[in-house]
C-alpha positions in Angstrom: 80.8 119.7 138.6 82.4 122.1 141.4 85.1 123.4 138.9 82.6 123.7 136.1 80.9 125.8 138.1 83.5 127.7 139.2 84.6 128.6 136.0 80.8 129.6 134.8 80.6 131.9 137.6 84.3 133.6 136.7 83.3 133.8 133.2 80.3 135.5 133.7 81.5 137.7 136.6 84.5 138.5 134.6 82.3 139.7 131.4 80.0 142.1 133.9 83.1 143.9 135.5 84.1 144.4 132.0 80.9 145.4 130.5 80.7 148.1 133.6 83.8 149.1 134.3 85.0 149.7 131.0 82.4 152.2 130.6 82.7 153.9 133.5 86.5 154.1 133.3 85.9 156.2 130.0 83.6 158.4 131.5 85.7 159.1 134.8 88.7 159.8 131.7 86.3 162.2 130.3 85.2 163.9 133.8 88.5 164.8 134.6 89.0 166.4 130.9 86.2 168.2 131.3 87.4 169.6 135.1 90.6 170.8 133.6 89.0 172.4 130.4 86.5 174.2 133.1 89.3 175.5 135.2 90.8 176.8 132.2 87.7 178.6 131.1 87.1 179.7 134.5 90.6 181.9 134.1 90.0 183.0 130.6 86.7 184.6 131.9 88.9 186.3 135.1 90.0 188.4 132.4 87.5 189.2 130.6 86.0 192.1 132.5 89.4 193.9 132.5 89.5 193.2 128.6 86.7 194.8 128.1 88.4 197.9 129.6 91.8 198.5 129.0 94.5 197.0 126.7 97.2 198.6 128.7 99.7 196.2 129.1 100.7 197.2 132.9 96.8 196.2 133.5 96.9 193.4 131.7 99.7 191.8 132.9 98.3 192.1 136.7 95.5 190.8 135.9 96.6 187.8 135.0 99.1 187.0 137.2 96.2 187.7 139.4 94.3 185.1 137.6 96.6 182.5 137.3 100.3 181.8 136.3 101.6 183.9 133.3 103.4 180.5 131.9 99.9 179.2 131.3 97.7 182.3 130.5 98.7 184.3 127.2 96.4 187.1 125.6 96.8 188.0 122.2 94.7 191.3 121.5 95.5 192.6 117.7 96.1 196.2 116.5 93.9 198.3 116.3 94.2 202.0 114.9 97.4 203.7 115.5 97.2 200.7 118.4 100.2 198.1 117.7 99.1 194.5 118.6 100.2 193.2 122.3 100.7 189.9 123.4 100.8 188.9 126.8 102.5 185.8 127.9 103.5 182.8 126.2 101.9 181.4 122.8 101.8 178.2 122.0 99.0 177.5 119.9 99.0 178.3 116.2 98.6 181.8 114.4 96.0 180.4 112.7 94.1 178.8 115.0 94.1 182.2 117.3 92.9 183.9 113.7 90.1 181.2 113.3 88.9 181.7 117.0 89.1 185.1 116.1 86.8 184.8 112.9 84.4 182.7 114.5 84.2 184.5 117.8 83.9 181.4 119.8 86.0 179.3 121.9 87.8 176.1 120.5 90.3 174.1 122.0 93.8 172.8 120.1 96.6 170.5 120.9 100.1 171.6 121.5 103.2 170.3 122.6 102.5 168.5 126.1 99.2 168.9 126.2 96.2 171.5 125.2 95.1 174.9 124.9 91.7 176.7 125.7 91.2 179.6 123.3 88.9 181.9 124.1 87.7 184.9 121.8 86.8 188.3 124.2 85.6 191.8 122.7 87.5 194.7 123.5 86.7 198.6 123.6 88.0 199.1 120.3 85.5 196.6 118.6 88.0 194.5 118.0 88.5 190.6 119.5 90.8 189.6 121.4 91.7 186.4 122.5 92.5 183.8 125.8 94.8 181.3 125.7 94.7 179.2 128.6 97.4 176.3 128.5 96.0 172.8 130.1 98.9 170.4 130.6 98.3 166.4 129.9 98.8 165.5 133.4 95.9 168.0 134.6 93.7 166.4 132.0 94.3 162.9 133.4 94.8 164.1 137.2 93.0 161.4 139.3 92.3 158.7 136.4 95.0 156.2 136.9 93.9 156.6 140.4 90.5 156.1 139.5 90.9 153.0 137.1 93.2 151.0 139.9 90.0 151.3 142.2 88.3 150.1 139.6 90.4 147.0 138.8 90.6 145.9 142.5 86.8 146.4 143.0 86.7 144.3 139.8 89.2 141.4 141.1 87.3 141.7 144.8 84.2 141.2 142.3 85.6 137.9 140.9 87.4 136.3 143.5 84.1 136.6 145.6 82.2 134.9 142.9 84.9 132.2 142.8 84.4 131.6 146.5 80.6 131.4 146.1 80.5 129.2 143.5 83.2 127.2 145.3 80.5 126.7 148.2 77.7 126.0 145.9 79.4 123.8 144.1 80.9 122.1 147.2 76.9 122.0 148.5 76.1 120.2 145.0 79.5 117.9 144.9 79.3 116.3 148.5 76.1 114.8 148.3 77.1 113.3 145.0 80.6 111.9 146.5 78.6 110.4 149.5 76.5 109.0 147.2 79.6 107.4 145.3 81.0 106.5 148.0 77.9 104.6 149.5 77.8 102.4 145.9 81.1 101.6 146.6 81.0 100.2 150.3 77.5 98.5 149.0 79.2 96.8 146.2 82.0 95.6 148.4 79.1 94.0 150.9 78.6 96.8 153.6 75.0 96.6 153.6 74.7 98.9 156.1 75.8 101.5 154.2 73.2 104.4 153.8 73.5 107.9 151.8 72.2 111.1 154.1 69.2 112.3 152.3 70.4 116.0 152.2 71.4 118.7 149.7 70.0 120.2 146.4 66.6 118.0 145.5 67.5 116.3 143.0 70.1 114.3 144.9 67.7 114.5 147.9 65.8 112.2 145.5 68.7 109.9 144.1 69.6 109.4 147.8 66.3 108.3 148.8 66.1 105.9 146.3 69.8 104.4 147.0 68.5 104.4 150.8 65.5 102.2 149.5 67.6 100.1 147.3 69.5 99.2 149.7 67.2 98.1 151.8 65.3 96.1 149.3 68.7 94.5 148.6 69.3 93.6 152.3 65.4 92.0 152.5 66.3 90.1 149.5 69.7 88.8 150.7 67.6 87.6 154.2 64.8 86.0 152.0 67.8 83.9 150.5 69.5 83.2 153.5 66.3 81.9 155.0 65.4 79.8 151.8 69.3 78.4 151.8 68.3 77.2 155.3 64.9 76.2 155.0 65.6 73.6 152.0 69.5 72.5 153.8 67.3 71.7 156.8 64.7 69.5 154.5 67.9 67.5 154.0 68.5 66.3 157.5 66.0 64.0 157.2 67.2 61.3 154.4 71.0 62.3 156.0 69.7 60.6 159.8 68.0 57.5 157.7 71.5 57.4 155.6 73.1 57.2 158.7 71.3 54.5 160.5 71.6 52.4 157.3 75.4 52.8 157.4 75.3 51.1 160.7 74.5 47.8 159.4 77.3 47.8 156.9 79.2 46.1 159.4 82.8 46.5 159.5 85.9 47.3 156.4 87.3 50.0 154.8 84.2 51.1 152.8 81.8 51.0 155.1 84.2 53.4 157.6 84.0 55.6 154.5 80.8 55.5 154.1 80.0 56.5 157.9 83.1 59.4 157.5 81.3 61.0 154.4 77.4 60.9 156.0 79.0 62.6 159.1 80.9 64.7 157.1 77.9 65.9 154.8 76.2 66.6 158.0 78.7 68.4 159.5 78.4 70.6 156.1 74.5 70.6 156.4 75.3 72.1 159.7 77.4 74.6 158.6 75.0 75.8 155.7 72.4 76.0 157.9 74.0 78.0 160.2 76.0 80.2 157.8 72.5 81.0 156.3 70.9 81.7 159.3 73.9 84.0 160.9 75.8 85.2 157.8 76.7 89.0 157.5 78.7 90.6 154.8 82.0 89.8 154.8 83.9 93.5 154.9 87.0 93.0 156.3 90.3 92.1 155.3 91.7 89.0 156.9 94.3 89.9 159.6 97.9 88.8 160.4 97.1 85.4 162.5 94.1 84.5 160.9 93.6 82.4 158.1 94.5 78.6 158.1 98.2 76.2 157.4 97.6 74.9 153.8 99.7 72.2 154.6 97.9 71.0 157.2 94.6 71.3 155.2 95.8 69.3 152.0 97.7 66.5 154.5 93.9 66.2 156.5 92.0 66.1 152.8 94.4 63.6 151.3 94.2 61.2 154.0 90.2 61.1 153.6 90.4 61.0 149.5 93.3 58.2 149.8 91.5 55.9 151.0 89.3 56.2 148.2 92.0 56.3 146.0 93.6 52.9 147.3 89.8 51.2 146.6 90.2 52.3 142.9 93.9 51.9 142.5 94.8 55.1 142.0 98.1 56.3 142.3 98.7 59.3 144.9 101.4 62.4 145.5 101.5 65.2 147.7 104.5 67.2 147.9 105.1 70.6 149.9 103.4 69.8 153.1 106.1 69.2 155.3 106.1 72.7 156.3 103.4 75.4 157.8 101.8 77.2 154.4 99.7 80.0 156.3 97.6 82.0 153.7 94.3 84.5 154.1 91.9 81.7 153.8 89.6 80.3 156.3 90.3 76.7 156.6 86.5 75.3 155.8 86.8 77.4 152.4 90.0 75.5 151.2 89.4 72.2 152.5 86.3 72.9 150.5 87.9 73.8 147.3 90.3 70.9 147.8 87.3 68.3 148.3 85.7 70.3 144.7 88.9 69.6 142.6 89.5 66.4 144.1 85.8 64.7 143.9 86.2 65.8 139.9 89.3 64.0 139.7 87.1 60.9 140.8 84.1 61.7 139.1 85.8 62.6 135.5 88.5 60.2 135.3 88.4 56.0 135.2 89.6 53.8 137.9 93.2 53.5 138.2 94.2 57.3 137.1 96.9 58.7 138.9 96.7 62.3 140.7 98.6 64.7 142.9 98.5 67.9 145.1 101.6 70.0 144.9 101.8 73.2 147.3 104.9 75.7 146.2 105.2 78.9 148.8 106.5 82.2 147.9 107.2 85.8 149.4 103.8 87.2 147.7 102.0 84.2 146.6 101.0 79.8 147.4 100.0 78.3 144.2 98.2 75.2 145.0 98.3 72.1 141.8 95.6 69.6 141.9 96.7 67.1 138.5 95.7 63.8 137.2 96.8 61.8 134.5 92.9 61.7 133.3 92.3 62.6 129.5 92.4 66.1 129.9 90.1 69.3 129.5 90.0 69.9 125.6 88.2 73.4 126.1 89.5 75.2 129.7 87.8 78.0 128.8 84.3 76.4 129.0 85.2 74.5 131.7 85.8 77.8 133.6 82.4 78.9 132.3 80.5 76.0 133.4 82.5 77.1 137.2 80.3 80.1 136.7 77.6 78.0 136.9 76.6 77.6 133.0 76.0 73.5 134.1 76.8 72.3 130.9 77.7 68.3 130.3 75.9 67.4 133.2 78.2 69.6 135.8 76.5 71.5 138.3 79.4 74.1 138.1 79.6 74.7 141.5 83.4 73.1 142.1 85.2 75.4 139.5 82.8 78.4 141.2 84.0 77.5 144.8 88.0 77.2 144.2 87.4 80.4 141.8 86.1 82.8 144.6 88.1 81.7 147.0 91.2 82.5 145.1 89.9 85.4 143.9 89.2 86.5 147.4 92.7 87.2 147.7 93.4 89.1 144.6 94.3 85.8 143.1 93.1 83.2 140.1 93.0 79.9 139.0 94.6 78.7 135.7 93.5 75.2 134.0 96.0 73.4 132.3 98.4 70.6 130.8 99.7 68.6 133.4 102.8 66.8 133.7 100.8 63.5 134.3 99.4 64.2 131.3 96.0 65.0 132.4 94.4 68.2 133.7 96.0 70.2 136.0 94.2 73.2 137.9 96.2 75.8 139.5 95.2 78.1 142.3 97.3 81.1 143.0 97.0 82.5 146.7 97.7 86.2 147.4 99.6 86.7 150.7 99.2 90.4 150.1 95.8 90.8 148.8 97.1 92.8 146.0 96.2 92.4 141.9 96.4 88.8 140.8 99.7 87.3 140.0 100.3 87.2 136.1 100.0 84.1 134.1 103.4 82.2 133.8 105.0 84.3 136.3 106.9 82.2 139.0 109.9 84.5 139.6 108.8 84.9 143.3 107.3 81.4 144.2 109.6 79.0 145.5 108.8 74.9 145.0 108.8 73.0 148.1 110.8 70.3 149.1 108.7 67.4 147.7 107.6 64.9 150.7 106.5 61.7 150.1 104.2 60.6 148.0 101.1 58.9 149.6 99.3 55.5 148.0 
């Protein structure tokens, strides 16, 4: 918009300058010509009184010398009675032009080499018509025209430059509010809910800023209402959880009872976390810095210790690899644990008892890959499964598990892939970018080194 306004002003100002400067330049040229021939007429008029009195050459030579340069004035007197023709000064005009001027009895101009001449007829005492010729050089006709044109050109350029400056300032005044509106829209999209637009600038942009600020306030209010609703709904789960926890006390001892009690305690912690998060949640606006995140290997070991007890009860073989050394990732510990629980829960939910599964961690220079694979029947349509992960809820699935995994990977610039595992079933591959760059392309393993396999857990 800014440059378009500048171009329009340049075009309009140029047309105005041309419309006025060209005619004015032609007028100046004509005025210079008129000035030069007016001077010639005055010189010719200065000789007229002397010609009306005498035609003596000596007298006329003195008059011509006093009137102007004898090289620029010529007097042509025709022969009369016994008097011969008299020619004073240099003749530049053609004889035909002089004769025509004498015949017509009025002044005329004619072009000659190096300029023009004024031919002025004057009656003398003998009754004949003498012609005074005054030479006007071309330099005198154009004297001052070049300077005047240069001044006009300078004024025109100054006007154009001034119009560009004014248009640029007006463009900035119009563009800056629009740019601030765009920046605030991006910030709001990134989760910075406190972003607002100054209500200034042209009327239309000011109204747009008012509408944007009202929309942002409404979004904040809607999110606050959703957080309150989530907290209230989560709080309602505490009563049945309390009953469930009291009932687990009557289960006695044994692996199944301990696992049930541990699951109830974890569920209580998760509900408390949901309530606190819903009450106190604020938009995530900053990238996790150096030293933040968690140790993926430690989280995998911890969650596998939990799930291995259930796997042992169902006769499932479990293998864990790549967790013998720390693997730092820019992901919160609770988020990675939730993603692993979602995937491992899917293994237990959608595969038969006795089906083996494995968790592998691969650490690279710019990415970490977490593989969760099983020996089940596999997924016929991975794209549909990912669609369920976006919340369609087909085939009895809520779709929240894969959605948790996807959001975790995409928060780092990575992504999730579903394919076939070496065990013969499903493999879910989580790409976690370490530097927040664009997602790693499919099948690219060039920068990822496979960690040394650890001992299997059975």
